[in-house]
N, C-alpha and C positions, 0 to 999 in steps of 0.2 A: 332258819337263819337268825340266830340270836346271840352269837358270840360277840364279845366286845371287839371292835375293829382297832386298827392301829391308831394311837393317839394323834397322828397327823391329820385325822379326819374330824377331830373334835369340833372345830368351828363349823364345818359343813353340816354335821349332824345336828348341831344346835340350830342352825338356820333352817334346816328341814323340819325340825320338831316344833319350831315356834313361828310357823307361818301365820301372817295376819289374815283375818277373815275378810270376806267381801263386804260391800256396803248394800244392804237390802233396801235402805231408804232411797238410794240412788235408783235401784230397780223400780221401786214404786213410782218414782218421779217419771221414769221412762214410760211406764204403763199408763200413768195418768195422761201424759201427752198423747200416747198412742190411741187412747180412747176418743180423742178429739179429732183425729185425722179423717179425711174424707175417704173412708173405706169401711166395709163391714168389720166388726171386731174379729181379730184373729185371722183375717183373710190373707195376710202375707206370711202366714205359717211360721216356718223356722227362721225366716228373716227377722221377725220381731224378736225372737229369742237371741239372735246374734247381737242386737242392740242392747238388750238386757245384760248379756254377757260382758260387753264393753263397760257398761255403767257399773256393774257390780265390781269388776276388778280394777278399773281405773278409779273407782270410788268417787264417781262424778255423776250428778243427776243429768248433766248434759255432756255425754261422752264426746270425745274428739278423735279424729284421725289426721292430725296435722303432720305427724312424723312417723308413719309406719315404716318398718324396716325389715328386710330379709338379711339374716346373717348366715354366711356359709363358713363352716369350720373345715379346713382341709388338713388331712393327715395321711401318713403312710404306715404300712403294716408289714411287719416281718413275716407274717404267715403267708404272704404272697410267694415266698420261696417254695411253698408246697404245691405250686401249680393250680391254685384255686381260682384264678381270674383269667378272663379272656384278654385282658390288656396288661401291659407292664406297668410297674410303679411310676415310671416317668410321666405317665399320662396325668397323674394328679397335679403336678406342677404345670403341665401344659394346659390343663383345663382351668387352673387358677388364672393363668394369663388370658385365657379365652373369656372368663368372667369379667376380668378387668377391662378387656378390650371391647366388651359389649357383644361378643359373638355367640354366647350360650343362650339356651332357652330361657333360663332364669333372668339373664340380662335383658332380654327382649320383653319378658313379662313385666319386669320392674319398670323399664323405661316407658312402656305403653300405659301403665296404670299409676305412674307417679309414686312408686314405692322405692325407698332408698335401699341400696344394696351395699353391704360391707362384707369383705372376704378376709378371714383370719387364717394365716398360714401357721401351722403348728409343726415346726421343726421337720419340714419335708425331707431334708437331707439325712434325717436320723429316724429310720423306721422303728416302730415299736418292736419289742421282742417277739420272736416267733412263738405264738401261744401253744404250739404243740410240744415245746420243749423248755419254755421259760415264761416268766411273767411278761405280759405286755409292758407294764410299767411298775416301777417300785412304788411303794405307798407315798413317799414324799413327793415324787414326780407327779403321781396321779392327783394328789391334793393340790399341788401347785398349778396343775392344768385346769382343775375345777376353778380355782381362784382366778386364773387368767380368763376363763370364759365369762366370769362375772363382769369383766370390763366391757362386754358387748353392749351393755345398757348405758355406757358413759355418754353417748350422744343423745340421751333422754328421748328414746322413742316412746310413742304412746301405744304401739303394738309391735311385737317382735315375732318374726317367723324364724324357726330354727331349721337350718338346712346343713348339708355336709357334702364333702367330696373326699373320696379316698379309695383308691384301688385296693380291694380286699376287705372293705369294711362291712359288706353284707355277711361275710363269714364270721367276723368277730361279733357282729350283732346277733347272729344265730347262736353263737356260743353263749352270749349273755342271756338270751331268752331260755336256752336249754338249762343253764345253771340256775336261773330263777324259777322256772316253771316245770322243769323235768323234761324227759324225752331224750331222744338221740339226735345226732346231727341230721339224719334224714328227715326228722320231724320238722326241722326248722330252716334248713337251707333252701335257697332257690337259685335261679340261674343268674341273678345279679346283672352284670353287664352283658350276659349272653353266653355263658359257658356251655359246652356240649355235654352229652351224657357222661362222658368220662370225667370231665371237669366237675360235674355235679357230684359224682361219687367221691372225687378227691376232696371237695368241700365238706361233705358229710363226714368223711373219714378224719379230716383235720379237726373238726369240732369234737368228734368222739375222742380222739387222742388228746386234745386239750383238756377235756373234762376229766379224763382218766389221769393225766399228768398232774392236774391241780386238785384232784380229789382230796378232801379234808381241809383245803384252804379256801373253799368257796362258801364260807359260813356267815358272811355278811354281804349285803348288796354292794357296798363300796369295795370289798375285797374281790367280788366278782368283776367289778369294773376294772380294777387294777390288773387282775390276773389275766382275764380273757377279753377285755374291752380294747379301747383305743383312745388316742388323744382327742379326736373330735367328739366322741361320746362324752368324755369327761368335761370338755369345754361346754358342750351343749347343756349338760347338767348344771354347770356353774351359771350359765346364762339364765336358765329356767329358774333357779333358786333366787338369783339377784332380782329378776323381774318381779317375782312375787313380793319381795320386800320393798320394791320401788313402785308399786301400783301399775305395773305394765302387764297387760294380758299377753298370752303366748299362743301362737299357733304352731303345733308340732308337725313336721313334714312326714316322711315315710318310715320305712322299716328301720333304718339306722337311727334316725332322730327319736323314734319311739323307744329305742333301747335306753336312751338317756332318761326319758320320762319313766320308763319301767323301773330304773334304779331308784329314782326319787320316790315313786309310788311304793316300792318295797320297803323303803325306810319309813315313810309316813304317807299313807294313802291320800290324806288331805293336801299333801304338798303339791299335787298337780290339779287341784280344783280350778286354777286360773288358766288352764290349758284347753284349747280346742285341738282336735286332731284333724288336720286339714283334709286328709284323704286316706283311703285304704289302698295300699300298693298291690300291684300284681305279684309281688314277691310272695312266695308261698306262705311264709309264717306270719305275715303282718296281721291278717285278720284274726289269727289265733292270739297274737300278742295283745291286740286291742280288746279281745274278749276277756283275756286274763286280767287286764287292767280295769275292765268294766266301762268302756267308753265306746261311743259310736263316731265314725268319721263324718265330716261334713260332706265330702265328695267321694264318689267311686267312679273313676274314669279309666281304670285299667292301666294307670301309669306306674312306672318303676324307674323313673329318671333320677330321683334324688335332687340335689342342688337347691332344695327348698321350693321346688316348682309347684308341688301340690299344695303346700302351705300358702304360697303366694296367690294361687288361684282362689283358695278359700278366703284369703284376705281381700281379694277383689269383691267377693260376695259380701263380706263384712262392710267394706266401703260402700257398696251399693245399698245395703240395709240401712246404714247410718244416714246416707244421703236422703233416702226416702223418709226416714224418721224426722230429720231436721228441716227438710225443704217442702214436703207435702203441705198443701193448704189444710187448715182446719175447716170443719163444717161452717163455722162462723165467718172465717175469712173468704170462703168460696160462696157464701150465701146458698149453701146446700142444706136442705132439711135433714136433721138427724133423726134417729129412731124416735118414734112417738112413745 
């Protein structure tokens, strides 16, 4: 994948290529405080690393979580005309209303743990092109959707979780992974919202037909995104890129959200260093995708819900880790003898 992409992507490619580094001095400050806390060194295991992650990418020696946020990007997909989902497209808008009304799993997680929730509707009345016979998006619309996703950080979150909603989007995510990493539809599709065996075959066949139809045009990661991706994947890519440039760490949710990170990684592997991957989905191809990217998930709970739910649960762990780091007593404060 080395061909020059459409000029519409010039700004996006520049942002991906010029990502700022993390702050290692902030990490050292966290480690110095950690050494003073009333516990054996390293005894909180990976929780200690989560605080270091925050410090590095917020670039603050005293990281904060005053405004953590889950963003859900919702979109519809023309490929649902191929019978690849157990639910009709109308469910996307219905679930958006459920998020807003507080009835969804992610709504309850966010309410319980004081995490802000924002939902972005992406032209739900206008599904993307059916990827088996046309591009999902033209290049200008894809670039514009990436730019729209960048607006997700306008509320100045200090941590952002990327989630999505869209009937049919596990099919387009599978197509993205197949285009980036090789393999057939059967290698990447899963049951999504719960398709039966025949539905699973239709999903695999739709991915294979999409790859064949777009063969020769999948020569750059952003071309892959436009041809076989979707609006929510493009918007999550934009949010991910903007977050890096605004000192906001990111937690990526499941199979579909990881497709956005995979596009960024394919352009510049360093562009996702500020991302944690909240969990590994039960969706068949997610573990393989994480392996190709070279990352490990925070959680493995057998979930395949989407909505940012796995990322939000990982954020709960990050909040816990930071609370321990900032609020635990030091040996001196607690009058506890330190190591001799």
